[in-house]
N, C-alpha and C positions, 0 to 999 in steps of 0.2 A: 504494500500500500504506500502511496506517495508520501504521506505525512510521516510514517515511520522511517522511510528511507531518508527523508530530509532531516529528521531528528538524529538519526545515526550519522549523517553527514556533518551536522553541527558538532557532535561530540568528537569527530575525527579531525577537525581543523585545529592544528597545534596552537595557534594564537588564541583561539576561543577556549580551548581546554585549559590553557595556562591560567586563565582567569576564572573559569567556571568549575573546573574539575568535571564531575559528572552531573552537576545540578541542572539537568535539562528535563522539563516536565511538560506533559500534555495538559492543556486547558487551565490548570490552576496550580499555584504554588502550594506545597504542603502546609498544613495549618497546625502541625504538632511539633513540639520541640523548640529549641532556641533558633532564632533566625540564622545564627552562624552555621547551623547544620545544613541549610539549603540556600544560603546567599553567599556570594552573588549567584543569581540563578537566571535561567531563561525559560520562559513559558511560551509554547507555540500552540496555535490553533488555526483551523481553517475558518475564515470569516465568511467567505462566499465561494461558490464554484458554479461554473456553467459548462455544459457539454454541448457545444455547437453541433448542429447537424444541417444537412441539406435536404433537398427533395429526394435524394437517394438514401437518406438515413444518417445514422450516427457515423461520424468520421474517425472516432477512436482517440480523440484528444480532449483534454480538460484545461480550462483556464480558471485557476483558483487564486483567491487572495488569501495569503497566509500571513498572519500577524505573529511576529516574534517580539515578545515583551522582555526586555533586558531589565533586571532588577538588582539593585545593590543598596547597601547602607549609606554610601557616599556618592556624590555626583561624579567625581573623577573616575571611580571604578566603573560606574554604569556607562559613562561615555567611552571609556576604553573598550568595554565589552561590545557596545553598540557599533563602534567603529570596526572592530575585528569581525563581527558578524556581517556588516555591510560589505567590507572588503572581500570577504570569503564568498559571498553569494550574489552580489549585484553583478549581473552580466554573465552568470554561470550558465553553461549548457554542457550537456553530456550525461553520462550514466552515473547514478548514485544508487547503490543497492540494485534492486530489480527495476527501478524506474528510469526511463529515458526522459530527461529534462530538455526541452527545446529552448527554454529561456527562463531565467529568473531575474526579475528587474525590480529594484526598489521603487515603490510607488509613493509612499509618504513616510515621514519620520517625525515623531513628537517627543519632546522632553517633558517630564512631569515630576512632581513631588507629591507623594501621598501622605498627608499629615496624620491620618488615623493610623497608618501602618508604619510611619516613620522611615520610609525608604524612598529612594529615587527610582524612576523608571524611564526608559526610552522605548517607545513602540516603533517597530519597523514593520511596515506593511509591504509585502512583496507580491508582485504579480507573478504567478508560477504557471508556465505553460508546459504541459507534459503529456506523454502518451499514456493512454490507459490500456491495460491488458485486455 
């Protein structure tokens, strides 16, 4: 599945792993334990997806918007993480796991501070065009 292949690809990028370790999560950050157990962290999710077709039917590719939320206790770390993720994936094409990516492109980027959770966040929204099995 594309999202699992992308998550495995995130963990395999040396510059990202140096900051994150293995703190890569689907949909939400863990809610148990001390924040130092799961931060800095990266949370990924599919925000939207479309499967274009023609009069002849489905053509076998998907255009998805994937959000990668970089989260850290300080702004410097979250920016370093976001920059490493952006550099690794913006403009990527090729195989990752079982998925053939035709193009991964940064669409939007947002810096945030979450006062209730006391952490910084950078959201990276990527347009991901890939072949479906």
